[in-house]
C-alpha positions as CSV (number, residue, x, y, z in Angstrom):
1,M,23.6,62.9,-65.8
2,S,21.0,60.6,-66.0
3,G,17.1,60.6,-65.7
4,P,14.9,63.2,-68.2
5,L,17.3,66.5,-67.9
6,G,20.3,64.2,-69.1
7,F,18.2,62.8,-72.0
8,V,17.4,66.3,-73.2
9,L,20.7,67.4,-72.8
10,D,22.4,64.4,-74.6
11,L,19.9,65.7,-77.6
12,L,20.9,69.1,-77.4
13,F,24.6,68.4,-76.8
14,P,25.1,65.0,-77.3
15,P,28.4,63.6,-75.9
16,K,32.0,63.4,-78.0
17,C,34.8,61.9,-77.5
18,V,37.4,63.9,-76.3
19,F,40.2,62.6,-78.3
20,C,39.0,63.1,-81.9
21,G,35.5,65.0,-81.5
22,K,33.0,62.4,-83.3
23,V,29.7,61.9,-81.5
24,L,29.7,58.9,-79.5
25,D,27.7,55.9,-80.1
26,S,25.6,54.0,-77.9
27,G,27.9,52.2,-75.6
28,E,30.8,54.4,-75.9
29,S,31.9,56.6,-72.8
30,G,34.2,59.6,-72.9
31,F,35.9,58.3,-75.9
32,C,35.1,56.5,-79.5
33,R,35.9,52.8,-80.2
34,R,38.2,53.9,-82.7
35,C,40.6,55.9,-80.3
36,Q,40.4,53.3,-77.7
37,R,42.1,51.0,-80.5
38,E,44.7,53.7,-82.3
39,L,45.7,56.0,-79.5
40,P,49.5,55.9,-78.6
41,W,49.0,53.7,-75.5
42,L,52.0,53.0,-73.3
43,T,52.0,49.6,-71.8
44,D,54.3,47.6,-69.3
45,G,57.3,49.2,-69.0
46,E,56.8,51.8,-71.9
47,A,54.3,53.7,-69.3
48,E,57.0,53.7,-66.4
49,L,59.9,56.6,-65.9
50,T,62.1,56.9,-63.0
51,G,63.3,60.0,-62.0
52,E,65.2,62.4,-59.4
53,F,63.3,62.8,-56.3
54,F,60.7,60.3,-57.0
55,S,61.2,57.0,-57.8
56,L,58.6,56.0,-60.4
57,C,56.1,57.9,-62.7
58,A,53.4,55.9,-64.8
59,A,51.5,57.5,-67.8
60,P,49.0,55.8,-69.8
61,L,49.4,57.7,-72.9
62,R,52.1,59.5,-75.2
63,Y,51.9,63.2,-75.9
64,Q,51.5,63.3,-79.3
65,A,48.7,63.4,-82.2
66,K,45.0,63.5,-80.9
67,V,46.3,63.3,-77.1
68,R,48.3,66.3,-77.5
69,D,45.2,67.8,-79.3
70,S,43.1,67.0,-76.6
71,I,45.3,68.1,-73.8
72,H,45.9,71.3,-75.4
73,R,42.0,71.8,-75.7
74,Y,41.4,71.0,-71.9
75,K,44.2,73.4,-71.0
76,F,44.1,76.4,-73.1
77,K,40.2,76.1,-74.9
78,G,38.2,75.5,-71.7
79,R,37.3,72.3,-72.1
80,R,37.4,71.7,-68.5
81,G,34.7,68.7,-68.5
82,Y,37.7,66.4,-70.2
83,H,38.9,66.0,-66.4
84,K,36.6,63.2,-65.8
85,V,37.5,61.2,-68.6
86,Y,41.3,61.7,-68.4
87,G,41.0,61.1,-64.3
88,K,39.5,57.5,-65.5
89,L,42.4,56.6,-67.6
90,V,45.3,58.1,-65.1
91,A,43.1,55.9,-62.2
92,Q,43.7,53.0,-64.3
93,C,47.1,53.2,-64.8
94,V,47.9,54.0,-60.9
95,H,46.0,50.7,-60.3
96,D,48.3,49.2,-63.2
97,H,51.6,50.5,-62.3
98,L,51.3,52.5,-58.6
99,D,49.0,50.4,-56.7
100,G,49.6,50.0,-52.8
101,R,52.9,52.5,-53.4
102,Y,51.2,55.8,-51.9
103,D,49.2,56.9,-48.8
104,L,48.4,60.3,-49.9
105,I,47.2,62.0,-53.7
106,T,48.2,65.7,-54.6
107,W,49.0,67.7,-57.7
108,V,51.0,69.8,-59.2
109,P,49.9,73.1,-58.8
110,L,49.1,76.2,-61.0
111,S,50.4,79.7,-59.9
112,D,47.8,82.1,-58.9
113,R,48.5,84.1,-61.8
114,R,48.0,81.2,-64.4
115,K,44.9,79.9,-62.6
116,R,43.0,83.3,-62.9
117,E,44.1,83.2,-66.4
118,R,42.6,79.9,-67.4
119,G,40.0,79.9,-65.0
120,Y,40.9,76.5,-63.7
121,D,43.8,74.5,-62.3
122,Q,44.0,71.4,-64.7
123,A,46.2,69.3,-62.7
124,F,43.6,69.7,-59.7
125,L,40.7,68.6,-61.5
126,L,42.7,65.8,-63.1
127,A,44.1,64.7,-59.7
128,S,40.4,65.0,-58.1
129,A,38.8,62.8,-60.6
130,A,41.5,60.0,-60.7
131,A,41.6,60.1,-56.8
132,L,37.6,59.4,-57.1
133,E,37.9,57.0,-59.3
134,L,40.3,55.3,-56.8
135,G,38.0,55.8,-53.7
136,D,40.3,58.6,-52.4
137,V,40.4,62.4,-52.3
138,A,43.3,64.6,-53.7
139,V,44.5,66.5,-51.0
140,E,46.8,70.2,-51.1
141,T,49.9,70.0,-50.2
142,L,52.0,72.5,-52.2
143,R,51.7,76.1,-53.9
144,K,53.3,77.8,-56.4
145,E,54.6,80.9,-54.9
146,R,56.1,82.1,-58.0
147,N,55.0,82.6,-62.1
148,T,57.3,80.7,-64.2
149,D,57.7,80.5,-67.9
150,P,55.6,77.5,-69.6
151,Q,57.5,74.5,-69.6
152,S,56.8,73.6,-73.0
153,G,58.4,76.7,-74.1
154,I,61.9,75.6,-73.1
155,T,63.9,72.7,-74.7
156,E,66.9,72.5,-72.7
157,D,67.0,70.1,-69.9
158,A,69.1,72.4,-67.9
159,Q,67.2,75.3,-68.4
160,R,63.8,73.2,-67.5
161,R,65.3,72.5,-64.1
162,A,66.1,75.8,-63.2
163,N,63.1,77.5,-64.4
164,V,61.1,75.3,-61.4
165,L,63.9,75.6,-59.2
166,G,62.0,77.2,-56.1
167,A,58.8,77.7,-57.5
168,Y,57.0,75.3,-55.2
169,T,56.3,75.8,-51.2
170,P,54.7,73.4,-48.8
171,V,51.2,74.0,-47.6
172,D,51.1,72.0,-44.6
173,P,54.6,69.8,-43.5
174,E,52.8,67.2,-41.2
175,L,50.1,66.0,-43.7
176,V,53.0,64.7,-45.9
177,A,55.4,63.8,-42.8
178,G,56.0,59.9,-43.1
179,K,53.8,59.3,-45.9
180,R,54.2,57.9,-49.4
181,I,52.8,60.7,-51.8
182,L,51.2,60.0,-55.3
183,L,51.7,63.1,-57.1
184,I,49.8,63.8,-60.4
185,D,50.3,66.0,-63.5
186,D,48.7,66.2,-67.0
187,V,51.7,65.8,-69.2
188,V,55.6,64.8,-68.1
189,T,58.2,65.6,-70.3
190,T,61.6,65.1,-68.8
191,G,60.5,65.3,-65.4
192,S,61.7,68.4,-64.2
193,T,58.6,69.7,-62.7
194,L,57.8,66.5,-60.8
195,S,61.4,66.4,-59.5
196,E,61.0,69.7,-58.0
197,C,57.3,68.6,-56.6
198,A,59.1,65.9,-55.1
199,R,62.1,67.3,-53.7
200,T,60.0,69.7,-51.9
201,L,57.8,67.1,-50.5
202,R,60.6,65.2,-49.4
203,T,62.2,68.2,-47.3
204,M,58.6,68.1,-46.0
205,G,59.3,64.7,-44.5
206,A,57.7,62.7,-47.6
207,E,59.0,58.9,-47.2
208,D,58.5,58.5,-50.8
209,V,57.1,60.1,-53.9
210,V,55.5,58.3,-56.9
211,C,53.5,60.2,-59.9
212,A,51.0,59.8,-62.4
213,A,50.3,61.6,-65.6
214,L,47.7,61.7,-68.4
215,A,50.7,61.5,-71.1
216,R,54.5,61.6,-71.3
217,A,56.3,63.4,-74.1
218,R,59.2,61.7,-74.4
């Protein structure tokens, strides 16, 4: 926010680094210079992952240390404002790895129950912010009709796949048919959730599905 109100708010609530919590110095935006140097960035081929039903997933960061703690605050501690900074990072990653490979941007949705508990859908906020940076909008294509156990608490890959099987249903197949879809989520581990969403999108007639996430756990 700019202008007098923004100046007052910055005095009362100085902007802090979303990763380490340090008050930002002049010229820093979203995260501090130290985190910019030291975060576990994924570059070139490291940032890319292939999977079942999606052709490529790209993520700019490893899900560890400060990144893991920051995303935990975003998802479970009400720090929903982080989505703007995260969106810029995801948008840059999309530009670097997925440019020209999609026609429509969407996200991995939360179930209604989980959204009520949390108060917001973190993947929707992230996708909306990234889309804005890319000069686009995020469109709802899927709903999560069945509440599932958190994937983070399941260690076996087969169990993770079974946990989300059939959990997502189409919203508007005509919107997806013949399109290349960019599917956005906050964290990718084995890719089971992305694969299940991509499978559903392909049953709706999607030509291709590529994915982006803020961080990758493996």
